TIZA-913739 format. One record per residue (C-alpha): residue number from 0; residue in one letter; z, y, x. Coordinates in nm, 4 decimals, m for minus. Each point is the difference from the previous one (the first is absolute). Layout:
(atom NUM,a,(Z,Y,X));
...
This chain:
(atom 0,m,(m1.7373,1.1296,0.9292));
(atom 1,k,(m0.0380,0.1090,m0.3602));
(atom 2,i,(0.2671,m0.1786,m0.2025));
(atom 3,l,(0.0721,m0.0201,m0.3736));
(atom 4,i,(0.3614,m0.0875,m0.0875));
(atom 5,s,(0.1745,m0.0679,m0.3316));
(atom 6,g,(0.3773,0.0158,m0.0455));
(atom 7,t,(0.0291,0.3008,0.2290));
(atom 8,s,(0.3100,0.1358,m0.1761));
(atom 9,g,(0.1968,m0.3166,0.0781));
(atom 10,l,(0.2226,m0.0854,0.2940));
(atom 11,v,(m0.2704,m0.1618,0.2130));
(atom 12,g,(m0.2877,0.2155,m0.1193));
(atom 13,t,(0.1679,0.3311,0.0835));
(atom 14,a,(0.0795,m0.1104,0.3553));
(atom 15,l,(m0.3414,m0.1603,0.0517));
(atom 16,v,(m0.1957,0.3072,m0.1088));
(atom 17,k,(0.2024,0.2199,0.2361));
(atom 18,s,(m0.0555,m0.2378,0.2915));
(atom 19,l,(m0.3735,m0.0441,m0.0566));
(atom 20,r,(m0.0637,0.3713,m0.0346));
(atom 21,s,(0.1965,0.0741,0.3153));
(atom 22,a,(m0.2238,m0.2532,0.1782));
(atom 23,g,(m0.3090,0.1900,m0.1127));
(atom 24,d,(m0.1147,m0.2240,m0.2845));
(atom 25,e,(m0.1345,0.1528,m0.3214));
(atom 26,v,(0.2172,m0.1177,m0.2890));
(atom 27,v,(m0.0846,0.0309,m0.3690));
(atom 28,c,(0.2708,m0.0868,m0.2547));
(atom 29,l,(m0.0822,m0.2019,m0.3113));
(atom 30,v,(0.2312,0.1464,m0.2659));
(atom 31,r,(0.0601,m0.0331,m0.3738));
(atom 32,k,(0.0673,0.3652,m0.0808));
(atom 33,e,(m0.2804,0.2510,m0.0336));
(atom 34,t,(m0.0344,0.2137,0.3100));
(atom 35,s,(m0.2356,0.2582,0.1389));
(atom 36,g,(0.0730,m0.0921,0.3623));
(atom 37,s,(m0.2940,m0.1007,0.2161));
(atom 38,d,(0.2141,m0.2659,0.1669));
(atom 39,c,(0.0673,m0.1865,m0.3265));
(atom 40,l,(m0.1958,m0.2188,m0.2422));
(atom 41,v,(0.1230,m0.0834,m0.3502));
(atom 42,w,(0.0080,m0.3448,m0.1567));
(atom 43,n,(0.1830,m0.1823,m0.2787));
(atom 44,p,(0.0350,m0.3754,0.0532));
(atom 45,s,(0.1482,m0.0560,m0.3465));
(atom 46,s,(m0.3133,0.1297,m0.1713));
(atom 47,g,(m0.2396,m0.1183,0.2701));
(atom 48,r,(m0.0939,0.3546,0.0908));
(atom 49,i,(m0.1518,0.0459,0.3433));
(atom 50,n,(m0.3236,0.1567,0.1220));
(atom 51,p,(m0.1737,m0.2395,0.2415));
(atom 52,t,(m0.2091,0.2850,0.1380));
(atom 53,d,(0.3197,0.1714,0.1186));
(atom 54,c,(0.0894,m0.3139,0.1964));
(atom 55,e,(m0.3174,m0.0026,0.2096));
(atom 56,g,(0.0159,0.0888,0.3681));
(atom 57,f,(0.3463,m0.1265,0.0927));
(atom 58,d,(0.0599,m0.2106,0.3094));
(atom 59,v,(0.3247,m0.1395,m0.1386));
(atom 60,i,(0.1654,m0.0319,m0.3420));
(atom 61,i,(0.3755,m0.0692,m0.0072));
(atom 62,h,(0.1682,m0.0901,m0.3287));
(atom 63,l,(0.3789,0.0490,m0.0074));
(atom 64,g,(0.0577,0.0442,m0.3730));
(atom 65,g,(0.2484,m0.1993,m0.2072));
(atom 66,e,(0.3104,0.0438,m0.2161));
(atom 67,n,(0.3329,m0.0205,0.1850));
(atom 68,i,(0.1417,m0.3456,m0.0758));
(atom 69,a,(0.3575,0.1291,0.0373));
(atom 70,n,(m0.0185,0.2653,m0.2725));
(atom 71,g,(0.1828,m0.1661,m0.2872));
(atom 72,r,(0.0609,m0.3527,m0.1272));
(atom 73,w,(m0.2965,m0.2310,m0.0383));
(atom 74,t,(m0.0611,m0.0021,m0.3724));
(atom 75,a,(m0.3244,m0.1563,m0.1225));
(atom 76,k,(m0.1505,0.3485,m0.0292));
(atom 77,r,(0.1163,0.1001,0.3468));
(atom 78,k,(m0.1428,m0.3158,0.1568));
(atom 79,q,(m0.3364,0.0689,m0.1611));
(atom 80,q,(0.0054,0.3533,0.1419));
(atom 81,i,(0.0820,m0.1313,0.3472));
(atom 82,r,(m0.2885,m0.2456,m0.0153));
(atom 83,d,(m0.2594,0.2317,m0.1554));
(atom 84,s,(0.0775,0.2878,0.2378));
(atom 85,r,(m0.1001,m0.2297,0.2856));
(atom 86,v,(m0.2609,m0.2404,m0.1302));
(atom 87,v,(m0.1943,0.2225,m0.2405));
(atom 88,s,(m0.0230,0.2917,0.2435));
(atom 89,t,(m0.1104,m0.2307,0.2821));
(atom 90,q,(m0.2646,m0.1611,m0.2201));
(atom 91,l,(m0.1393,0.3442,m0.0801));
(atom 92,l,(m0.0241,0.0962,0.3683));
(atom 93,a,(m0.1515,m0.3350,0.1007));
(atom 94,d,(m0.2604,0.0247,m0.2781));
(atom 95,t,(m0.0806,0.3562,0.1072));
(atom 96,i,(m0.0393,m0.1007,0.3650));
(atom 97,r,(m0.2507,m0.2701,m0.0976));
(atom 98,q,(m0.2100,0.2635,m0.1777));
(atom 99,l,(m0.0250,0.2380,0.2944));
(atom 100,k,(m0.3272,0.0478,0.1856));
(atom 101,k,(0.1982,0.0044,0.3250));
(atom 102,p,(0.3372,m0.1721,m0.0431));
(atom 103,p,(0.2867,0.0928,0.2348));
(atom 104,g,(0.0430,m0.2078,0.3124));
(atom 105,v,(0.3576,m0.0818,m0.1041));
(atom 106,f,(0.1911,m0.0386,m0.3274));
(atom 107,a,(0.3717,m0.0260,0.0824));
(atom 108,c,(0.2185,m0.0782,m0.2995));
(atom 109,a,(0.3784,m0.0057,m0.0244));
(atom 110,s,(0.1537,m0.3404,m0.0616));
(atom 111,a,(0.3443,m0.1528,0.0540));
(atom 112,v,(0.1859,m0.2878,0.1619));
(atom 113,g,(0.1216,m0.0723,m0.3522));
(atom 114,l,(m0.3060,m0.2267,m0.0116));
(atom 115,y,(0.1973,m0.2645,0.1911));
(atom 116,g,(0.2866,m0.0161,m0.2492));
(atom 117,n,(0.3442,m0.1426,0.0748));
(atom 118,r,(m0.0524,m0.2311,0.3002));
(atom 119,g,(0.3389,m0.0339,0.1713));
(atom 120,n,(m0.0206,m0.0326,0.3805));
(atom 121,e,(m0.3720,m0.0866,0.0055));
(atom 122,l,(m0.1902,0.2153,0.2498));
(atom 123,l,(m0.2910,0.1534,m0.1893));
(atom 124,t,(m0.3321,0.1211,0.1394));
(atom 125,e,(m0.3219,0.1314,m0.1486));
(atom 126,i,(m0.1241,m0.3548,m0.0585));
(atom 127,s,(0.3115,m0.1117,m0.1914));
(atom 128,h,(m0.0612,m0.0872,m0.3632));
(atom 129,a,(0.1115,0.2255,m0.2829));
(atom 130,g,(0.3378,m0.0534,m0.1614));
(atom 131,t,(0.1002,0.0031,m0.3645));
(atom 132,g,(0.1483,0.2609,m0.2304));
(atom 133,f,(m0.1053,0.3322,m0.1472));
(atom 134,l,(m0.0460,0.1924,0.3247));
(atom 135,a,(m0.1964,m0.2812,0.1638));
(atom 136,e,(m0.2334,m0.0176,m0.2990));
(atom 137,v,(m0.0527,0.3779,m0.0019));
(atom 138,v,(m0.0792,0.0118,0.3722));
(atom 139,r,(m0.2365,m0.2964,m0.0263));
(atom 140,d,(m0.2013,0.1745,m0.2751));
(atom 141,w,(0.0237,0.3319,0.1869));
(atom 142,e,(m0.1549,m0.1432,0.3149));
(atom 143,a,(m0.2644,m0.1857,m0.1988));
(atom 144,a,(m0.1037,0.3292,m0.1586));
(atom 145,a,(m0.0387,0.1644,0.3420));
(atom 146,n,(m0.1878,m0.2938,0.1472));
(atom 147,a,(m0.2623,0.0260,m0.2727));
(atom 148,s,(m0.1625,0.2638,0.2219));
(atom 149,s,(0.0034,m0.2150,0.3162));
(atom 150,s,(m0.3746,m0.0676,m0.0261));
(atom 151,v,(m0.0760,0.3647,0.0831));
(atom 152,t,(0.2961,0.1192,0.2103));
(atom 153,r,(0.2820,m0.1193,0.2271));
(atom 154,v,(0.3016,m0.0495,m0.2265));
(atom 155,i,(0.3559,0.0174,0.1367));
(atom 156,d,(0.2991,m0.1091,m0.2100));
(atom 157,l,(0.2964,0.1988,0.1353));
(atom 158,r,(0.2965,m0.2271,m0.0711));
(atom 159,f,(0.2922,0.2396,0.0303));
(atom 160,g,(0.3570,m0.1113,0.0539));
(atom 161,v,(0.3061,0.2143,m0.0818));
(atom 162,i,(m0.0962,0.3464,0.1247));
(atom 163,l,(0.2877,0.1852,0.1663));
(atom 164,t,(0.0382,0.3772,m0.0116));
(atom 165,p,(0.2978,0.2166,m0.0973));
(atom 166,t,(m0.2258,0.2095,m0.2246));
(atom 167,g,(m0.0699,m0.2686,m0.2579));
(atom 168,g,(m0.0212,m0.3673,m0.0881));
(atom 169,a,(0.2640,m0.2650,0.0610));
(atom 170,l,(0.1762,0.1627,0.2959));
(atom 171,a,(0.0449,0.3322,m0.1801));
(atom 172,k,(0.1626,m0.1829,m0.2932));
(atom 173,m,(0.2340,m0.1928,0.2303));
(atom 174,l,(0.1145,0.2890,0.2172));
(atom 175,p,(0.2507,0.1745,m0.2336));
(atom 176,a,(0.2106,m0.3142,m0.0489));
(atom 177,f,(m0.0179,m0.0976,0.3676));
(atom 178,r,(0.0932,0.3495,0.1183));
(atom 179,f,(0.3152,m0.0187,m0.2128));
(atom 180,g,(0.0868,m0.3412,0.1439));
(atom 181,l,(m0.0812,m0.1718,m0.3303));
(atom 182,g,(m0.2961,m0.2050,0.1224));
(atom 183,g,(m0.0191,m0.3736,0.0440));
(atom 184,k,(m0.2198,m0.3054,m0.0230));
(atom 185,v,(m0.1894,m0.0902,m0.3169));
(atom 186,g,(0.0695,m0.3484,m0.1313));
(atom 187,d,(0.0796,m0.2391,0.2840));
(atom 188,g,(m0.1908,0.2199,0.2453));
(atom 189,k,(m0.2080,m0.2923,0.1289));
(atom 190,q,(m0.3277,0.1163,m0.1533));
(atom 191,y,(m0.2554,0.1416,0.2441));
(atom 192,w,(m0.1239,0.3571,m0.0358));
(atom 193,s,(m0.3271,0.0826,0.1731));
(atom 194,w,(0.0117,0.3696,0.0788));
(atom 195,i,(m0.2043,0.2672,0.1771));
(atom 196,s,(0.0607,0.3671,0.0784));
(atom 197,l,(m0.2137,0.2624,m0.1733));
(atom 198,p,(m0.1383,0.1281,0.3346));
(atom 199,d,(m0.1156,m0.3543,0.0797));
(atom 200,v,(m0.1559,m0.0352,m0.3463));
(atom 201,v,(m0.2112,0.3091,0.0588));
(atom 202,s,(m0.0968,m0.1049,0.3519));
(atom 203,a,(m0.0784,m0.3556,m0.1112));
(atom 204,i,(m0.2281,0.1186,m0.2811));
(atom 205,e,(m0.1919,0.2203,0.2418));
(atom 206,f,(m0.0179,m0.2893,0.2475));
(atom 207,t,(m0.1341,m0.2505,m0.2542));
(atom 208,v,(m0.2609,0.2438,m0.1267));
(atom 209,r,(m0.1284,0.0666,0.3525));
(atom 210,t,(0.0177,m0.3629,0.1213));
(atom 211,k,(m0.3171,m0.1724,m0.1163));
(atom 212,s,(0.1313,m0.3501,0.0682));
(atom 213,l,(0.2692,0.0384,m0.2673));
(atom 214,v,(m0.1109,m0.1145,m0.3427));
(atom 215,g,(0.1716,m0.1490,m0.3039));
(atom 216,p,(0.3807,m0.0185,m0.0239));
(atom 217,v,(0.2046,0.1740,0.2698));
(atom 218,n,(0.3809,m0.0186,m0.0054));
(atom 219,i,(0.1313,0.3537,0.0478));
(atom 220,v,(0.3521,m0.0937,0.1106));
(atom 221,s,(0.2044,0.0248,0.3192));
(atom 222,p,(0.0134,m0.3036,0.2322));
(atom 223,q,(0.3760,m0.0303,m0.0727));
(atom 224,p,(0.0672,m0.1194,m0.3563));
(atom 225,l,(0.3759,m0.0108,m0.0586));
(atom 226,t,(0.2351,m0.1501,m0.2528));
(atom 227,n,(0.1569,0.2399,m0.2456));
(atom 228,l,(0.3343,m0.0484,0.1776));
(atom 229,e,(m0.1540,0.0903,0.3367));
(atom 230,f,(m0.1697,0.3013,m0.1554));
(atom 231,t,(0.3266,0.1095,m0.1622));
(atom 232,n,(0.1969,m0.0321,0.3241));
(atom 233,a,(m0.2634,0.1928,0.1972));
(atom 234,l,(0.0001,0.2874,m0.2491));
(atom 235,g,(0.3807,0.0140,m0.0024));
(atom 236,h,(0.0092,m0.0001,0.3797));
(atom 237,v,(m0.2496,0.2865,0.0295));
(atom 238,l,(0.1935,0.2022,m0.2589));
(atom 239,n,(0.3356,m0.1037,0.1521));
(atom 240,r,(0.1236,m0.1157,m0.3402));
(atom 241,p,(0.1514,m0.3293,m0.1232));
(atom 242,t,(m0.2197,m0.2332,m0.2067));
(atom 243,i,(0.2598,m0.2088,m0.1800));
(atom 244,i,(m0.0776,0.0607,m0.3681));
(atom 245,p,(m0.2612,m0.2536,m0.1122));
(atom 246,l,(m0.2222,0.0118,m0.3071));
(atom 247,p,(0.0285,m0.3498,m0.1491));
(atom 248,a,(m0.3189,m0.1599,m0.1290));
(atom 249,f,(0.1284,m0.0086,m0.3585));
(atom 250,a,(0.0787,0.3727,0.0134));
(atom 251,a,(m0.3461,0.0791,0.1366));
(atom 252,r,(m0.1537,m0.1983,m0.2856));
(atom 253,l,(0.2164,0.1819,m0.2559));
(atom 254,l,(m0.1093,0.3357,0.1419));
(atom 255,l,(m0.3684,m0.0688,0.0593));
(atom 256,g,(m0.0946,m0.3120,m0.1936));
(atom 257,e,(m0.3064,m0.1896,0.1255));
(atom 258,m,(m0.0659,0.2647,0.2661));
(atom 259,a,(0.3158,m0.1037,0.1874));
(atom 260,d,(m0.1303,m0.3488,0.0689));
(atom 261,a,(m0.3460,0.1207,0.1016));
(atom 262,a,(0.0889,0.3077,0.2050));
(atom 263,l,(0.3552,m0.0507,0.1348));
(atom 264,l,(0.0865,m0.3689,m0.0037));
(atom 265,a,(m0.3357,m0.1555,0.0896));
(atom 266,s,(m0.0396,m0.1117,0.3625));
(atom 267,t,(m0.3314,0.0923,0.1628));
(atom 268,r,(m0.0180,m0.0505,0.3774));
(atom 269,v,(m0.3350,0.1461,0.1016));
(atom 270,e,(m0.1629,0.0296,0.3415));
(atom 271,p,(m0.2760,0.2562,0.0821));
(atom 272,v,(m0.2258,m0.2524,0.1734));
(atom 273,k,(m0.3274,0.1899,m0.0395));
(atom 274,l,(0.1391,0.3353,0.1116));
(atom 275,k,(0.1524,m0.1513,0.3133));
(atom 276,a,(m0.3134,m0.1989,0.0838));
(atom 277,a,(m0.2115,0.3151,m0.0340));
(atom 278,g,(0.2242,0.1827,0.2466));
(atom 279,y,(0.1956,0.2321,m0.2277));
(atom 280,q,(0.3021,0.1525,0.1775));
(atom 281,f,(0.2958,0.0490,m0.2337));
(atom 282,r,(0.1881,0.3264,0.0229));
(atom 283,h,(0.3068,m0.1639,m0.1526));
(atom 284,p,(0.0011,m0.3746,0.0682));
(atom 285,e,(0.3809,m0.0230,m0.0297));
(atom 286,l,(0.2063,0.1085,m0.2996));
(atom 287,a,(0.2890,0.1679,0.1840));
(atom 288,k,(m0.2358,0.2220,0.1981));
(atom 289,a,(m0.2021,0.0776,m0.3123));
(atom 290,l,(0.3091,0.1016,m0.1969));
(atom 291,r,(0.1344,0.2176,0.2802));
(atom 292,e,(m0.3277,0.1889,0.0242));
(atom 293,l,(m0.0559,0.0244,m0.3757));
(atom 294,l,(0.3547,0.1175,m0.0718));
């Protein structure tokens, strides 16, 4: 297939491009910096700059752009950047797709399980209602922007959980403390974390794009959501290190502000119902096995 992808310098994008090209697909990167490469197209979501003619002829468009929510405290300015980097860029791509003479067969857009908010022990599926809070509101608007193109293409909302890889993201930030035996639960440890390994993220994206029955929201998470305490114990066991130094909720809030409640202390127990029903085979369905292979 001929595939256009944004966010190719990020954690998921880098791995996805490598995988697709190795499978024989033609990948073109949608980038913000001027380039003379034939495998890149330039756009600027902030200014609305994109050439619709350049976007003709693709079988699939995958949008993975968005500011990292964990880079700095959530000031009012930072929250606006987080929202705009997702919603505005997605609106631009959706509007462009609607203008094309031959729209792509698939528009797959990154999303997040943050849509569900803090839901305790409730088991959440793709049909569960949205939660409340900043992240839930951002994801709701993000998906709405993507779905504006659903009249001309199959839209997939890729609701990512916590993506695990030692090269970046949450796991990379946790590893130094845990390797020194300084890791522990966050808060009371009872909050659910819905996780997925980076190799499964890449495979799941490719699977959803190629599976015509999948449309709308798809939870990109492992079938084994765990509490923070269970996650902590599993990581300590794999590293053969103690996990007895907790990060109290008040300390997390002092360090991170509003982000602590949304990203660390919120409980989101998500099940990948659509992926399982469509026959996707997880490479890492269990956390201990995933961590051993990743580390």
